[in-house]
N, CA, C, O and the ligand as a Tripos MOL2 file, in Angstrom:
@<TRIPOS>MOLECULE
protein
  297   295    75     0     0
PROTEIN
NO_CHARGES

@<TRIPOS>ATOM
      1 N         -50.4370   67.6800  -61.0660 N.3       1 MET1
      2 CA        -50.1760   67.9680  -59.6460 C.3       1 MET1
      3 C         -51.4090   68.5750  -58.9750 C.2       1 MET1
      4 O         -51.7680   68.2310  -57.8500 O.2       1 MET1
      5 N         -52.0450   69.4980  -59.7170 N.am      2 GLY2
      6 CA        -53.2630   70.1550  -59.1970 C.3       2 GLY2
      7 C         -54.3780   69.1550  -58.9710 C.2       2 GLY2
      8 O         -55.1510   69.2980  -58.0240 O.2       2 GLY2
      9 N         -54.4770   68.1520  -59.8170 N.am      3 LYS3
     10 CA        -55.5170   67.1150  -59.6990 C.3       3 LYS3
     11 C         -55.3270   66.3000  -58.4300 C.2       3 LYS3
     12 O         -56.2900   66.0020  -57.7240 O.2       3 LYS3
     13 N         -54.0890   65.9440  -58.1440 N.am      4 ILE4
     14 CA        -53.7900   65.1500  -56.9460 C.3       4 ILE4
     15 C         -54.1610   65.9340  -55.6870 C.2       4 ILE4
     16 O         -54.7380   65.3900  -54.7460 O.2       4 ILE4
     17 N         -53.8160   67.2280  -55.6900 N.am      5 LEU5
     18 CA        -54.1380   68.0990  -54.5480 C.3       5 LEU5
     19 C         -55.6540   68.1650  -54.3400 C.2       5 LEU5
     20 O         -56.1480   68.1100  -53.2130 O.2       5 LEU5
     21 N         -56.3740   68.2840  -55.4550 N.am      6 LEU6
     22 CA        -57.8440   68.3440  -55.4000 C.3       6 LEU6
     23 C         -58.4050   67.0490  -54.8150 C.2       6 LEU6
     24 O         -59.3260   67.0750  -53.9980 O.2       6 LEU6
     25 N         -57.8390   65.9160  -55.2410 N.am      7 LEU7
     26 CA        -58.2900   64.6110  -54.7360 C.3       7 LEU7
     27 C         -58.0330   64.4920  -53.2340 C.2       7 LEU7
     28 O         -58.8580   63.9570  -52.4940 O.2       7 LEU7
     29 N         -56.8800   64.9960  -52.7960 N.am      8 ILE8
     30 CA        -56.5530   64.9420  -51.3610 C.3       8 ILE8
     31 C         -57.5520   65.7870  -50.5720 C.2       8 ILE8
     32 O         -58.0280   65.3770  -49.5130 O.2       8 ILE8
     33 N         -57.8640   66.9830  -51.1070 N.am      9 ILE9
     34 CA        -58.8160   67.8690  -50.4280 C.3       9 ILE9
     35 C         -60.1940   67.2140  -50.3600 C.2       9 ILE9
     36 O         -60.8440   67.2430  -49.3140 O.2       9 ILE9
     37 N         -60.6440   66.6240  -51.4690 N.am     10 ILE10
     38 CA        -61.9490   65.9350  -51.4940 C.3      10 ILE10
     39 C         -61.9360   64.7890  -50.4770 C.2      10 ILE10
     40 O         -62.9030   64.5820  -49.7440 O.2      10 ILE10
     41 N         -60.8180   64.0460  -50.4460 N.am     11 GLY11
     42 CA        -60.6760   62.9460  -49.4930 C.3      11 GLY11
     43 C         -60.8000   63.4190  -48.0590 C.2      11 GLY11
     44 O         -61.4720   62.7860  -47.2440 O.2      11 GLY11
     45 N         -60.1450   64.5460  -47.7470 N.am     12 LEU12
     46 CA        -60.1950   65.0860  -46.3860 C.3      12 LEU12
     47 C         -61.6020   65.5540  -46.0210 C.2      12 LEU12
     48 O         -62.0600   65.3630  -44.8950 O.2      12 LEU12
     49 N         -62.2850   66.1750  -46.9990 N.am     13 VAL13
     50 CA        -63.6540   66.6560  -46.7570 C.3      13 VAL13
     51 C         -64.5850   65.4670  -46.4910 C.2      13 VAL13
     52 O         -65.3910   65.4920  -45.5610 O.2      13 VAL13
     53 N         -64.4590   64.4340  -47.3170 N.am     14 VAL14
     54 CA        -65.2850   63.2270  -47.1390 C.3      14 VAL14
     55 C         -64.9940   62.5910  -45.7750 C.2      14 VAL14
     56 O         -65.9070   62.1750  -45.0620 O.2      14 VAL14
     57 N         -63.7140   62.5250  -45.4300 N.am     15 TYR15
     58 CA        -63.3040   61.9680  -44.1350 C.3      15 TYR15
     59 C         -63.9130   62.7690  -42.9790 C.2      15 TYR15
     60 O         -64.4070   62.1940  -42.0090 O.2      15 TYR15
     61 N         -63.8730   64.0960  -43.0930 N.am     16 ALA16
     62 CA        -64.4260   64.9640  -42.0460 C.3      16 ALA16
     63 C         -65.9390   64.7670  -41.9290 C.2      16 ALA16
     64 O         -66.4840   64.7420  -40.8260 O.2      16 ALA16
     65 N         -66.6140   64.6270  -43.0780 N.am     17 LEU17
     66 CA        -68.0660   64.4190  -43.0750 C.3      17 LEU17
     67 C         -68.4280   63.0890  -42.4200 C.2      17 LEU17
     68 O         -69.3900   63.0080  -41.6560 O.2      17 LEU17
     69 N         -67.6530   62.0470  -42.7220 N.am     18 ILE18
     70 CA        -67.9050   60.7290  -42.1280 C.3      18 ILE18
     71 C         -67.6890   60.7910  -40.6110 C.2      18 ILE18
     72 O         -68.4760   60.2360  -39.8440 O.2      18 ILE18
     73 N         -66.6260   61.4630  -40.1880 N.am     19 ARG19
     74 CA        -66.3390   61.6000  -38.7470 C.3      19 ARG19
     75 C         -67.4800   62.3250  -38.0350 C.2      19 ARG19
     76 O         -67.9090   61.9280  -36.9520 O.2      19 ARG19
     77 N         -67.9680   63.4190  -38.6830 N.am     20 ASN20
     78 CA        -69.0810   64.1790  -38.1140 C.3      20 ASN20
     79 C         -70.3360   63.3180  -38.0090 C.2      20 ASN20
     80 O         -71.0490   63.3630  -37.0070 O.2      20 ASN20
     81 N         -70.5950   62.5380  -39.0500 N.am     21 TYR21
     82 CA        -71.7770   61.6800  -39.0920 C.3      21 TYR21
     83 C         -71.7110   60.6210  -38.0000 C.2      21 TYR21
     84 O         -72.6980   60.3500  -37.3150 O.2      21 TYR21
     85 N         -70.5180   60.0210  -37.8480 N.am     22 GLN22
     86 CA        -70.3540   58.9900  -36.8160 C.3      22 GLN22
     87 C         -70.5290   59.5800  -35.4250 C.2      22 GLN22
     88 O         -71.1060   58.9480  -34.5400 O.2      22 GLN22
     89 N         -70.0160   60.8230  -35.2360 N.am     23 ARG23
     90 CA        -70.1480   61.4700  -33.9240 C.3      23 ARG23
     91 C         -71.6150   61.7570  -33.6180 C.2      23 ARG23
     92 O         -72.0500   61.6220  -32.4740 O.2      23 ARG23
     93 N         -72.3900   62.1580  -34.6540 N.am     24 SER24
     94 CA        -73.8130   62.4340  -34.4420 C.3      24 SER24
     95 C         -74.5800   61.1530  -34.1510 C.2      24 SER24
     96 O         -75.6060   61.1810  -33.4710 O.2      24 SER24
     97 N         -74.0800   60.0170  -34.6700 N.am     25 LEU25
     98 CA        -74.7100   58.7210  -34.3820 C.3      25 LEU25
     99 C         -74.3690   58.2520  -32.9780 C.2      25 LEU25
    100 O         -75.1880   57.6280  -32.3030 O.2      25 LEU25
    101 N         -73.1390   58.5610  -32.5400 N.am     26 ASP26
    102 CA        -72.6690   58.1030  -31.2280 C.3      26 ASP26
    103 C         -73.3960   58.7930  -30.0820 C.2      26 ASP26
    104 O         -73.6680   58.1730  -29.0540 O.2      26 ASP26
    105 N         -73.7100   60.0670  -30.2540 N.am     27 LYS27
    106 CA        -74.2910   60.8530  -29.1530 C.3      27 LYS27
    107 C         -75.5770   60.2790  -28.5830 C.2      27 LYS27
    108 O         -75.6550   60.0810  -27.3700 O.2      27 LYS27
    109 N         -76.6070   59.9960  -29.4110 N.am     28 PRO28
    110 CA        -77.8490   59.4630  -28.8290 C.3      28 PRO28
    111 C         -77.6360   58.1070  -28.1610 C.2      28 PRO28
    112 O         -78.2880   57.7910  -27.1650 O.2      28 PRO28
    113 N         -76.7210   57.3050  -28.7130 N.am     29 ALA29
    114 CA        -76.4450   55.9900  -28.1310 C.3      29 ALA29
    115 C         -75.8530   56.1390  -26.7420 C.2      29 ALA29
    116 O         -76.1760   55.3660  -25.8390 O.2      29 ALA29
    117 N         -74.9880   57.1290  -26.5660 N.am     30 ALA30
    118 CA        -74.3500   57.3520  -25.2700 C.3      30 ALA30
    119 C         -75.3730   57.7890  -24.2350 C.2      30 ALA30
    120 O         -75.3240   57.3350  -23.0920 O.2      30 ALA30
    121 N         -76.3070   58.6710  -24.6190 N.am     31 SER31
    122 CA        -77.2970   59.1350  -23.6510 C.3      31 SER31
    123 C         -78.2950   58.0240  -23.3400 C.2      31 SER31
    124 O         -78.8100   57.9460  -22.2240 O.2      31 SER31
    125 N         -78.5730   57.1570  -24.3290 N.am     32 ALA32
    126 CA        -79.4680   56.0280  -24.0970 C.3      32 ALA32
    127 C         -78.8360   55.0570  -23.1070 C.2      32 ALA32
    128 O         -79.5220   54.4560  -22.2800 O.2      32 ALA32
    129 N         -77.5020   54.9150  -23.2070 N.am     33 ARG33
    130 CA        -76.7910   54.0310  -22.3000 C.3      33 ARG33
    131 C         -76.8740   54.5770  -20.8710 C.2      33 ARG33
    132 O         -77.0140   53.8120  -19.9170 O.2      33 ARG33
    133 N         -76.7870   55.9030  -20.7300 N.am     34 GLU34
    134 CA        -76.8750   56.5160  -19.3960 C.3      34 GLU34
    135 C         -78.2570   56.2820  -18.7890 C.2      34 GLU34
    136 O         -78.3950   56.0490  -17.5880 O.2      34 GLU34
    137 N         -79.2890   56.3510  -19.6570 N.am     35 HIS35
    138 CA        -80.6510   56.1350  -19.1630 C.3      35 HIS35
    139 C         -80.8580   54.6850  -18.7350 C.2      35 HIS35
    140 O         -81.6770   54.3900  -17.8650 O.2      35 HIS35
    141 N         -80.1010   53.7840  -19.3640 N.am     36 ALA36
    142 CA        -80.2440   52.3670  -19.0530 C.3      36 ALA36
    143 C         -79.6540   52.0210  -17.6880 C.2      36 ALA36
    144 O         -79.9870   50.9900  -17.1030 O.2      36 ALA36
    145 N         -78.7750   52.8910  -17.1850 N.am     37 VAL37
    146 CA        -78.1730   52.6310  -15.8700 C.3      37 VAL37
    147 C         -79.2620   52.7350  -14.8050 C.2      37 VAL37
    148 O         -79.9580   53.7450  -14.6890 O.2      37 VAL37
    149 N         -79.3830   51.6740  -14.0440 N.am     38 GLU38
    150 CA        -80.4440   51.6000  -13.0440 C.3      38 GLU38
    151 C         -80.0730   52.3060  -11.7510 C.2      38 GLU38
    152 O         -78.9030   52.5970  -11.5030 O.2      38 GLU38
    153 N         -81.0530   52.5720  -10.9510 N.am     39 ASP39
    154 CA        -80.8210   53.0600   -9.6000 C.3      39 ASP39
    155 C         -80.1120   51.9850   -8.8020 C.2      39 ASP39
    156 O         -80.4560   50.8060   -8.8890 O.2      39 ASP39
    157 N         -79.1240   52.3910   -8.0270 N.am     40 MET40
    158 CA        -78.4190   51.4360   -7.1800 C.3      40 MET40
    159 C         -78.9730   51.5540   -5.7580 C.2      40 MET40
    160 O         -79.2080   52.6530   -5.2560 O.2      40 MET40
    161 N         -79.1710   50.4290   -5.1410 N.am     41 VAL41
    162 CA        -79.6500   50.4060   -3.7600 C.3      41 VAL41
    163 C         -78.6380   49.6440   -2.9100 C.2      41 VAL41
    164 O         -77.8310   48.8700   -3.4260 O.2      41 VAL41
    165 N         -78.6940   49.8730   -1.6230 N.am     42 LYS42
    166 CA        -77.7310   49.2910   -0.7000 C.3      42 LYS42
    167 C         -78.4070   48.2110    0.1220 C.2      42 LYS42
    168 O         -79.5010   48.4130    0.6500 O.2      42 LYS42
    169 N         -77.7500   47.0580    0.2290 N.am     43 CYS43
    170 CA        -78.2670   45.9990    1.0800 C.3      43 CYS43
    171 C         -78.2310   46.4770    2.5260 C.2      43 CYS43
    172 O         -77.1990   46.9440    3.0070 O.2      43 CYS43
    173 N         -79.3620   46.3600    3.2170 N.am     44 ALA44
    174 CA        -79.4530   46.8550    4.5890 C.3      44 ALA44
    175 C         -78.6430   45.9890    5.5450 C.2      44 ALA44
    176 O         -78.3610   46.4030    6.6700 O.2      44 ALA44
    177 N         -78.2690   44.7950    5.1090 N.am     45 HIS45
    178 CA        -77.5110   43.9040    5.9970 C.3      45 HIS45
    179 C         -75.9990   44.0640    5.8170 C.2      45 HIS45
    180 O         -75.2860   44.3330    6.7840 O.2      45 HIS45
    181 N         -75.5050   43.9000    4.5750 N.am     46 CYS46
    182 CA        -74.0600   43.9220    4.3490 C.3      46 CYS46
    183 C         -73.5780   45.2080    3.6930 C.2      46 CYS46
    184 O         -72.3740   45.4600    3.6400 O.2      46 CYS46
    185 N         -74.5040   46.0280    3.1920 N.am     47 GLY47
    186 CA        -74.1170   47.3190    2.6320 C.3      47 GLY47
    187 C         -73.6410   47.2800    1.1980 C.2      47 GLY47
    188 O         -73.1490   48.2870    0.6900 O.2      47 GLY47
    189 N         -73.7740   46.1290    0.5190 N.am     48 VAL48
    190 CA        -73.3360   46.0190   -0.8760 C.3      48 VAL48
    191 C         -74.3270   46.7670   -1.7770 C.2      48 VAL48
    192 O         -75.5340   46.7530   -1.5390 O.2      48 VAL48
    193 N         -73.7930   47.4160   -2.8120 N.am     49 ASN49
    194 CA        -74.6420   48.1260   -3.7630 C.3      49 ASN49
    195 C         -75.0410   47.1970   -4.8930 C.2      49 ASN49
    196 O         -74.2070   46.4610   -5.4200 O.2      49 ASN49
    197 N         -76.3200   47.2270   -5.2700 N.am     50 LEU50
    198 CA        -76.8020   46.3930   -6.3670 C.3      50 LEU50
    199 C         -77.9510   47.0940   -7.0740 C.2      50 LEU50
    200 O         -78.6050   47.9540   -6.4840 O.2      50 LEU50
    201 N         -78.2140   46.7280   -8.3660 N.am     51 PRO51
    202 CA        -79.3250   47.3580   -9.0860 C.3      51 PRO51
    203 C         -80.6580   47.0960   -8.3760 C.2      51 PRO51
    204 O         -80.8900   46.0230   -7.8200 O.2      51 PRO51
    205 N         -81.5180   48.1060   -8.4140 N.am     52 ARG52
    206 CA        -82.8140   48.0230   -7.7310 C.3      52 ARG52
    207 C         -83.6100   46.7910   -8.1670 C.2      52 ARG52
    208 O         -84.2760   46.1580   -7.3480 O.2      52 ARG52
    209 N         -83.5400   46.4470   -9.4810 N.am     53 SER53
    210 CA        -84.3250   45.3160  -10.0030 C.3      53 SER53
    211 C         -83.8380   43.9780   -9.4380 C.2      53 SER53
    212 O         -84.5950   43.0080   -9.3980 O.2      53 SER53
    213 N         -82.5640   43.9270   -8.9980 N.am     54 GLU54
    214 CA        -82.0120   42.6780   -8.4640 C.3      54 GLU54
    215 C         -82.1280   42.6140   -6.9470 C.2      54 GLU54
    216 O         -81.8700   41.5700   -6.3480 O.2      54 GLU54
    217 N         -82.5070   43.7050   -6.3320 N.am     55 ALA55
    218 CA        -82.5840   43.7470   -4.8760 C.3      55 ALA55
    219 C         -83.9130   43.1750   -4.3960 C.2      55 ALA55
    220 O         -84.9060   43.1820   -5.1240 O.2      55 ALA55
    221 N         -83.9160   42.6860   -3.1730 N.am     56 ILE56
    222 CA        -85.1370   42.1710   -2.5490 C.3      56 ILE56
    223 C         -85.6120   43.2400   -1.5700 C.2      56 ILE56
    224 O         -84.8930   43.6390   -0.6540 O.2      56 ILE56
    225 N         -86.8430   43.6900   -1.7900 N.am     57 TYR57
    226 CA        -87.3870   44.7620   -0.9670 C.3      57 TYR57
    227 C         -88.2430   44.1690    0.1400 C.2      57 TYR57
    228 O         -89.1250   43.3490   -0.1150 O.2      57 TYR57
    229 N         -87.9810   44.5850    1.3550 N.am     58 SER58
    230 CA        -88.7490   44.0710    2.4850 C.3      58 SER58
    231 C         -88.7560   45.0740    3.6270 C.2      58 SER58
    232 O         -87.7010   45.4960    4.1000 O.2      58 SER58
    233 N         -89.9370   45.4500    4.0610 N.am     59 GLY59
    234 CA        -90.0890   46.3070    5.2280 C.3      59 GLY59
    235 C         -89.3430   47.6270    5.1520 C.2      59 GLY59
    236 O         -88.8060   48.0990    6.1540 O.2      59 GLY59
    237 N         -89.3060   48.2340    3.9460 N.am     60 GLY60
    238 CA        -88.6640   49.5370    3.7880 C.3      60 GLY60
    239 C         -87.1750   49.4620    3.5440 C.2      60 GLY60
    240 O         -86.5230   50.4980    3.4150 O.2      60 GLY60
    241 N         -86.6140   48.2550    3.4770 N.am     61 ASP61
    242 CA        -85.1830   48.1060    3.2280 C.3      61 ASP61
    243 C         -84.9400   47.1860    2.0360 C.2      61 ASP61
    244 O         -85.7800   46.3530    1.6950 O.2      61 ASP61
    245 N         -83.7780   47.3520    1.4110 N.am     62 PHE62
    246 CA        -83.3680   46.4870    0.3090 C.3      62 PHE62
    247 C         -82.3200   45.4990    0.7990 C.2      62 PHE62
    248 O         -81.4900   45.8160    1.6500 O.2      62 PHE62
    249 N         -82.3770   44.2980    0.2420 N.am     63 PHE63
    250 CA        -81.3980   43.2590    0.5980 C.3      63 PHE63
    251 C         -80.8480   42.6400   -0.6810 C.2      63 PHE63
    252 O         -81.5300   42.6070   -1.7060 O.2      63 PHE63
    253 N         -79.5970   42.1440   -0.6150 N.am     64 CYS64
    254 CA        -78.9520   41.6140   -1.8200 C.3      64 CYS64
    255 C         -79.3310   40.1580   -2.0650 C.2      64 CYS64
    256 O         -79.3600   39.7250   -3.2170 O.2      64 CYS64
    257 N         -79.6180   39.4050   -1.0360 N.am     65 THR65
    258 CA        -79.9550   37.9880   -1.1670 C.3      65 THR65
    259 C         -81.0990   37.6520   -0.2040 C.2      65 THR65
    260 O         -81.3280   38.3790    0.7630 O.2      65 THR65
    261 N         -81.8230   36.5450   -0.4680 N.am     66 PRO66
    262 CA        -82.8780   36.1320    0.4860 C.3      66 PRO66
    263 C         -82.3170   35.8670    1.8870 C.2      66 PRO66
    264 O         -82.9960   36.0890    2.8900 O.2      66 PRO66
    265 N         -81.0700   35.3880    1.9400 N.am     67 GLU67
    266 CA        -80.4410   35.1260    3.2510 C.3      67 GLU67
    267 C         -80.3230   36.4070    4.0640 C.2      67 GLU67
    268 O         -80.6350   36.4350    5.2540 O.2      67 GLU67
    269 N         -79.8710   37.4570    3.4080 N.am     68 HIS68
    270 CA        -79.7090   38.7370    4.1020 C.3      68 HIS68
    271 C         -81.0600   39.3310    4.4820 C.2      68 HIS68
    272 O         -81.1810   40.0280    5.4890 O.2      68 HIS68
    273 N         -82.0810   39.0490    3.6600 N.am     69 LYS69
    274 CA        -83.4260   39.5030    3.9970 C.3      69 LYS69
    275 C         -83.8790   38.8350    5.3020 C.2      69 LYS69
    276 O         -84.4970   39.4710    6.1570 O.2      69 LYS69
    277 N         -83.5580   37.5350    5.4390 N.am     70 GLN70
    278 CA        -83.9370   36.7900    6.6560 C.3      70 GLN70
    279 C         -83.1250   37.2670    7.8530 C.2      70 GLN70
    280 O         -83.6420   37.3670    8.9660 O.2      70 GLN70
    281 N         -81.8470   37.5610    7.6160 N.am     71 LEU71
    282 CA        -80.9920   38.0370    8.7030 C.3      71 LEU71
    283 C         -81.3990   39.4270    9.1590 C.2      71 LEU71
    284 O         -81.1970   39.8100   10.3110 O.2      71 LEU71
    285 N         -81.9830   40.1810    8.2140 N.am     72 GLY72
    286 CA        -82.5220   41.4960    8.5490 C.3      72 GLY72
    287 C         -81.4780   42.5890    8.6060 C.2      72 GLY72
    288 O         -80.3090   42.3800    8.2820 O.2      72 GLY72
    289 N         -81.9270   43.7580    9.0240 N.am     73 LYS73
    290 CA        -81.0800   44.9490    9.0760 C.3      73 LYS73
    291 C         -80.0320   44.8040   10.1670 C.2      73 LYS73
    292 O         -80.3270   44.3880   11.2880 O.2      73 LYS73
    293 N         -78.7920   45.1590    9.8120 N.am     74 LYS74
    294 CA        -77.6870   45.0240   10.7660 C.3      74 LYS74
    295 C         -77.7150   46.1730   11.7620 C.2      74 LYS74
    296 O         -76.8650   46.2410   12.6490 O.2      74 LYS74
    297 ZN        -76.3840   41.7390    1.7050 Zn       75 ZN75
@<TRIPOS>BOND
     1     1     2 1
     2     2     3 1
     3     3     4 2
     4     3     5 am
     5     5     6 1
     6     6     7 1
     7     7     8 2
     8     7     9 am
     9     9    10 1
    10    10    11 1
    11    11    12 2
    12    11    13 am
    13    13    14 1
    14    14    15 1
    15    15    16 2
    16    15    17 am
    17    17    18 1
    18    18    19 1
    19    19    20 2
    20    19    21 am
    21    21    22 1
    22    22    23 1
    23    23    24 2
    24    23    25 am
    25    25    26 1
    26    26    27 1
    27    27    28 2
    28    27    29 am
    29    29    30 1
    30    30    31 1
    31    31    32 2
    32    31    33 am
    33    33    34 1
    34    34    35 1
    35    35    36 2
    36    35    37 am
    37    37    38 1
    38    38    39 1
    39    39    40 2
    40    39    41 am
    41    41    42 1
    42    42    43 1
    43    43    44 2
    44    43    45 am
    45    45    46 1
    46    46    47 1
    47    47    48 2
    48    47    49 am
    49    49    50 1
    50    50    51 1
    51    51    52 2
    52    51    53 am
    53    53    54 1
    54    54    55 1
    55    55    56 2
    56    55    57 am
    57    57    58 1
    58    58    59 1
    59    59    60 2
    60    59    61 am
    61    61    62 1
    62    62    63 1
    63    63    64 2
    64    63    65 am
    65    65    66 1
    66    66    67 1
    67    67    68 2
    68    67    69 am
    69    69    70 1
    70    70    71 1
    71    71    72 2
    72    71    73 am
    73    73    74 1
    74    74    75 1
    75    75    76 2
    76    75    77 am
    77    77    78 1
    78    78    79 1
    79    79    80 2
    80    79    81 am
    81    81    82 1
    82    82    83 1
    83    83    84 2
    84    83    85 am
    85    85    86 1
    86    86    87 1
    87    87    88 2
    88    87    89 am
    89    89    90 1
    90    90    91 1
    91    91    92 2
    92    91    93 am
    93    93    94 1
    94    94    95 1
    95    95    96 2
    96    95    97 am
    97    97    98 1
    98    98    99 1
    99    99   100 2
   100    99   101 am
   101   101   102 1
   102   102   103 1
   103   103   104 2
   104   103   105 am
   105   105   106 1
   106   106   107 1
   107   107   108 2
   108   107   109 am
   109   109   110 1
   110   110   111 1
   111   111   112 2
   112   111   113 am
   113   113   114 1
   114   114   115 1
   115   115   116 2
   116   115   117 am
   117   117   118 1
   118   118   119 1
   119   119   120 2
   120   119   121 am
   121   121   122 1
   122   122   123 1
   123   123   124 2
   124   123   125 am
   125   125   126 1
   126   126   127 1
   127   127   128 2
   128   127   129 am
   129   129   130 1
   130   130   131 1
   131   131   132 2
   132   131   133 am
   133   133   134 1
   134   134   135 1
   135   135   136 2
   136   135   137 am
   137   137   138 1
   138   138   139 1
   139   139   140 2
   140   139   141 am
   141   141   142 1
   142   142   143 1
   143   143   144 2
   144   143   145 am
   145   145   146 1
   146   146   147 1
   147   147   148 2
   148   147   149 am
   149   149   150 1
   150   150   151 1
   151   151   152 2
   152   151   153 am
   153   153   154 1
   154   154   155 1
   155   155   156 2
   156   155   157 am
   157   157   158 1
   158   158   159 1
   159   159   160 2
   160   159   161 am
   161   161   162 1
   162   162   163 1
   163   163   164 2
   164   163   165 am
   165   165   166 1
   166   166   167 1
   167   167   168 2
   168   167   169 am
   169   169   170 1
   170   170   171 1
   171   171   172 2
   172   171   173 am
   173   173   174 1
   174   174   175 1
   175   175   176 2
   176   175   177 am
   177   177   178 1
   178   178   179 1
   179   179   180 2
   180   179   181 am
   181   181   182 1
   182   182   183 1
   183   183   184 2
   184   183   185 am
   185   185   186 1
   186   186   187 1
   187   187   188 2
   188   187   189 am
   189   189   190 1
   190   190   191 1
   191   191   192 2
   192   191   193 am
   193   193   194 1
   194   194   195 1
   195   195   196 2
   196   195   197 am
   197   197   198 1
   198   198   199 1
   199   199   200 2
   200   199   201 am
   201   201   202 1
   202   202   203 1
   203   203   204 2
   204   203   205 am
   205   205   206 1
   206   206   207 1
   207   207   208 2
   208   207   209 am
   209   209   210 1
   210   210   211 1
   211   211   212 2
   212   211   213 am
   213   213   214 1
   214   214   215 1
   215   215   216 2
   216   215   217 am
   217   217   218 1
   218   218   219 1
   219   219   220 2
   220   219   221 am
   221   221   222 1
   222   222   223 1
   223   223   224 2
   224   223   225 am
   225   225   226 1
   226   226   227 1
   227   227   228 2
   228   227   229 am
   229   229   230 1
   230   230   231 1
   231   231   232 2
   232   231   233 am
   233   233   234 1
   234   234   235 1
   235   235   236 2
   236   235   237 am
   237   237   238 1
   238   238   239 1
   239   239   240 2
   240   239   241 am
   241   241   242 1
   242   242   243 1
   243   243   244 2
   244   243   245 am
   245   245   246 1
   246   246   247 1
   247   247   248 2
   248   247   249 am
   249   249   250 1
   250   250   251 1
   251   251   252 2
   252   251   253 am
   253   253   254 1
   254   254   255 1
   255   255   256 2
   256   255   257 am
   257   257   258 1
   258   258   259 1
   259   259   260 2
   260   259   261 am
   261   261   262 1
   262   262   263 1
   263   263   264 2
   264   263   265 am
   265   265   266 1
   266   266   267 1
   267   267   268 2
   268   267   269 am
   269   269   270 1
   270   270   271 1
   271   271   272 2
   272   271   273 am
   273   273   274 1
   274   274   275 1
   275   275   276 2
   276   275   277 am
   277   277   278 1
   278   278   279 1
   279   279   280 2
   280   279   281 am
   281   281   282 1
   282   282   283 1
   283   283   284 2
   284   283   285 am
   285   285   286 1
   286   286   287 1
   287   287   288 2
   288   287   289 am
   289   289   290 1
   290   290   291 1
   291   291   292 2
   292   291   293 am
   293   293   294 1
   294   294   295 1
   295   295   296 2
@<TRIPOS>SUBSTRUCTURE
     1 MET1         2 RESIDUE 1 A MET
     2 GLY2         6 RESIDUE 1 A GLY
     3 LYS3        10 RESIDUE 1 A LYS
     4 ILE4        14 RESIDUE 1 A ILE
     5 LEU5        18 RESIDUE 1 A LEU
     6 LEU6        22 RESIDUE 1 A LEU
     7 LEU7        26 RESIDUE 1 A LEU
     8 ILE8        30 RESIDUE 1 A ILE
     9 ILE9        34 RESIDUE 1 A ILE
    10 ILE10       38 RESIDUE 1 A ILE
    11 GLY11       42 RESIDUE 1 A GLY
    12 LEU12       46 RESIDUE 1 A LEU
    13 VAL13       50 RESIDUE 1 A VAL
    14 VAL14       54 RESIDUE 1 A VAL
    15 TYR15       58 RESIDUE 1 A TYR
    16 ALA16       62 RESIDUE 1 A ALA
    17 LEU17       66 RESIDUE 1 A LEU
    18 ILE18       70 RESIDUE 1 A ILE
    19 ARG19       74 RESIDUE 1 A ARG
    20 ASN20       78 RESIDUE 1 A ASN
    21 TYR21       82 RESIDUE 1 A TYR
    22 GLN22       86 RESIDUE 1 A GLN
    23 ARG23       90 RESIDUE 1 A ARG
    24 SER24       94 RESIDUE 1 A SER
    25 LEU25       98 RESIDUE 1 A LEU
    26 ASP26      102 RESIDUE 1 A ASP
    27 LYS27      106 RESIDUE 1 A LYS
    28 PRO28      110 RESIDUE 1 A PRO
    29 ALA29      114 RESIDUE 1 A ALA
    30 ALA30      118 RESIDUE 1 A ALA
    31 SER31      122 RESIDUE 1 A SER
    32 ALA32      126 RESIDUE 1 A ALA
    33 ARG33      130 RESIDUE 1 A ARG
    34 GLU34      134 RESIDUE 1 A GLU
    35 HIS35      138 RESIDUE 1 A HIS
    36 ALA36      142 RESIDUE 1 A ALA
    37 VAL37      146 RESIDUE 1 A VAL
    38 GLU38      150 RESIDUE 1 A GLU
    39 ASP39      154 RESIDUE 1 A ASP
    40 MET40      158 RESIDUE 1 A MET
    41 VAL41      162 RESIDUE 1 A VAL
    42 LYS42      166 RESIDUE 1 A LYS
    43 CYS43      170 RESIDUE 1 A CYS
    44 ALA44      174 RESIDUE 1 A ALA
    45 HIS45      178 RESIDUE 1 A HIS
    46 CYS46      182 RESIDUE 1 A CYS
    47 GLY47      186 RESIDUE 1 A GLY
    48 VAL48      190 RESIDUE 1 A VAL
    49 ASN49      194 RESIDUE 1 A ASN
    50 LEU50      198 RESIDUE 1 A LEU
    51 PRO51      202 RESIDUE 1 A PRO
    52 ARG52      206 RESIDUE 1 A ARG
    53 SER53      210 RESIDUE 1 A SER
    54 GLU54      214 RESIDUE 1 A GLU
    55 ALA55      218 RESIDUE 1 A ALA
    56 ILE56      222 RESIDUE 1 A ILE
    57 TYR57      226 RESIDUE 1 A TYR
    58 SER58      230 RESIDUE 1 A SER
    59 GLY59      234 RESIDUE 1 A GLY
    60 GLY60      238 RESIDUE 1 A GLY
    61 ASP61      242 RESIDUE 1 A ASP
    62 PHE62      246 RESIDUE 1 A PHE
    63 PHE63      250 RESIDUE 1 A PHE
    64 CYS64      254 RESIDUE 1 A CYS
    65 THR65      258 RESIDUE 1 A THR
    66 PRO66      262 RESIDUE 1 A PRO
    67 GLU67      266 RESIDUE 1 A GLU
    68 HIS68      270 RESIDUE 1 A HIS
    69 LYS69      274 RESIDUE 1 A LYS
    70 GLN70      278 RESIDUE 1 A GLN
    71 LEU71      282 RESIDUE 1 A LEU
    72 GLY72      286 RESIDUE 1 A GLY
    73 LYS73      290 RESIDUE 1 A LYS
    74 LYS74      294 RESIDUE 1 A LYS
    75 ZN75       297 GROUP 0 **** ****
């Protein structure tokens, strides 16, 4: 009976260590994901939000599509 109890305790300790290890692995990944989030900019014509890298910059304003860039600021 004592052996079984010991095995259960060892099992729980190993389980706790694995959980701790996984949590320590998850943390840097989560912060890296936050850093990957780009700045959002607003289309000066329709007001839609889009990532800065996908926006078209013209004359101090951002636009979502070339059409809106041509239509200009509303
Ligand atoms: Zn737009």
